[in-house]
One Martini backbone bead per residue (centre of mass of N, CA, C, O) as a GRO file, in nm:
protein
  104
    1MET     BB    1  -1.093   0.986   5.335
    2LYS     BB    2  -0.898   0.711   5.264
    3ARG     BB    3  -0.692   0.609   5.026
    4PRO     BB    4  -0.593   0.344   4.864
    5LYS     BB    5  -0.323   0.169   4.805
    6SER     BB    6  -0.090   0.153   4.545
    7GLN     BB    7   0.076   0.074   4.292
    8PRO     BB    8   0.329   0.183   4.121
    9GLU     BB    9   0.343   0.374   3.816
   10PRO     BB   10   0.459   0.432   3.529
   11LEU     BB   11   0.461   0.729   3.368
   12GLY     BB   12   0.439   0.641   3.073
   13GLY     BB   13   0.170   0.476   3.110
   14LEU     BB   14   0.001   0.710   3.220
   15VAL     BB   15   0.022   0.898   2.979
   16GLN     BB   16  -0.094   0.710   2.772
   17ARG     BB   17  -0.372   0.668   2.908
   18VAL     BB   18  -0.460   0.963   2.905
   19LEU     BB   19  -0.443   1.025   2.613
   20GLN     BB   20  -0.639   0.800   2.526
   21ASP     BB   21  -0.880   0.921   2.698
   22LEU     BB   22  -0.852   1.205   2.507
   23GLY     BB   23  -0.787   1.098   2.199
   24GLN     BB   24  -0.440   1.059   2.176
   25GLY     BB   25  -0.323   0.780   2.056
   26GLU     BB   26  -0.171   0.876   1.798
   27ALA     BB   27   0.028   1.055   1.953
   28VAL     BB   28   0.163   0.831   2.096
   29ARG     BB   29   0.260   0.667   1.871
   30VAL     BB   30   0.430   0.885   1.710
   31LEU     BB   31   0.627   0.914   1.952
   32ARG     BB   32   0.739   0.629   1.933
   33ILE     BB   33   0.847   0.648   1.660
   34VAL     BB   34   1.032   0.890   1.692
   35GLU     BB   35   1.219   0.743   1.910
   36ARG     BB   36   1.257   0.476   1.694
   37TRP     BB   37   1.331   0.549   1.397
   38GLU     BB   38   1.638   0.472   1.353
   39ASP     BB   39   1.592   0.166   1.431
   40ALA     BB   40   1.395   0.125   1.181
   41VAL     BB   41   1.564   0.294   0.928
   42GLY     BB   42   1.818   0.423   1.001
   43HIS     BB   43   2.052   0.669   0.981
   44GLU     BB   44   2.038   0.779   0.680
   45VAL     BB   45   1.719   0.813   0.668
   46ALA     BB   46   1.697   0.992   0.937
   47GLN     BB   47   1.853   1.238   0.807
   48HIS     BB   48   1.601   1.281   0.576
   49CYS     BB   49   1.374   1.154   0.772
   50ARG     BB   50   1.040   1.228   0.936
   51PRO     BB   51   0.806   1.188   1.141
   52THR     BB   52   0.460   1.361   1.178
   53ALA     BB   53   0.224   1.141   1.150
   54LEU     BB   54  -0.095   0.973   1.214
   55ARG     BB   55  -0.332   0.782   1.017
   56GLY     BB   56  -0.389   0.539   1.163
   57THR     BB   57  -0.186   0.330   0.949
   58VAL     BB   58  -0.064   0.603   0.854
   59LEU     BB   59   0.251   0.741   0.781
   60LEU     BB   60   0.384   1.051   0.814
   61ALA     BB   61   0.653   1.192   0.608
   62SER     BB   62   0.952   1.395   0.609
   63VAL     BB   63   1.145   1.524   0.341
   64ASP     BB   64   1.448   1.712   0.241
   65SER     BB   65   1.407   1.588  -0.061
   66SER     BB   66   1.316   1.484  -0.370
   67VAL     BB   67   1.531   1.265  -0.397
   68TRP     BB   68   1.459   1.124  -0.133
   69CYS     BB   69   1.166   1.077  -0.176
   70GLN     BB   70   1.208   0.880  -0.428
   71GLN     BB   71   1.379   0.676  -0.293
   72LEU     BB   72   1.179   0.598  -0.057
   73GLN     BB   73   0.954   0.507  -0.223
   74LEU     BB   74   1.112   0.250  -0.329
   75ARG     BB   75   1.167   0.175   0.011
   76THR     BB   76   0.909   0.116   0.160
   77PRO     BB   77   0.921  -0.191   0.236
   78GLU     BB   78   1.168  -0.139   0.417
   79LEU     BB   79   1.042   0.058   0.617
   80LEU     BB   80   0.810  -0.142   0.710
   81GLU     BB   81   0.992  -0.354   0.810
   82GLY     BB   82   1.135  -0.187   1.036
   83LEU     BB   83   0.874  -0.121   1.184
   84THR     BB   84   0.782  -0.407   1.242
   85ARG     BB   85   1.029  -0.500   1.403
   86VAL     BB   86   0.989  -0.281   1.628
   87PHE     BB   87   0.634  -0.277   1.658
   88GLY     BB   88   0.484  -0.474   1.517
   89GLU     BB   89   0.137  -0.470   1.519
   90ASP     BB   90   0.182  -0.137   1.563
   91ALA     BB   91   0.249  -0.079   1.290
   92PRO     BB   92   0.246   0.056   1.009
   93THR     BB   93   0.117  -0.005   0.670
   94SER     BB   94   0.190   0.294   0.582
   95VAL     BB   95   0.360   0.545   0.370
   96ARG     BB   96   0.371   0.904   0.352
   97LEU     BB   97   0.559   1.117   0.138
   98SER     BB   98   0.717   1.440   0.188
   99VAL     BB   99   0.826   1.752   0.120
  100ALA     BB  100   0.945   1.983   0.273
  101ARG     BB  101   0.900   2.281   0.351
  102GLY     BB  102   1.159   2.479   0.185
  103ASN     BB  103   1.281   2.208  -0.002
  104ARG     BB  104   1.181   2.249  -0.319
   0.00000   0.00000   0.00000
């Protein structure tokens, strides 16, 4: 039996759909955030902090020092604004920061 031909689909969209079908939708979302992190938060912040996971609408991020972690806690509204600017309604609604292990 011959399969009907369909339009080619971009690989990125296909991978996202497969991961979502496998229950990995949050993994796809965090990968998108990792890819655009510097666009959302700026170069300086991206040098000291990186997203690590997504739990619902909470973005978990690792910071390289306690000083930067404290500074970024105070700048959380700014971080969320940048994420909303880049990701729109798909942006996380809160950020949980922690100092990376080995850097305490």
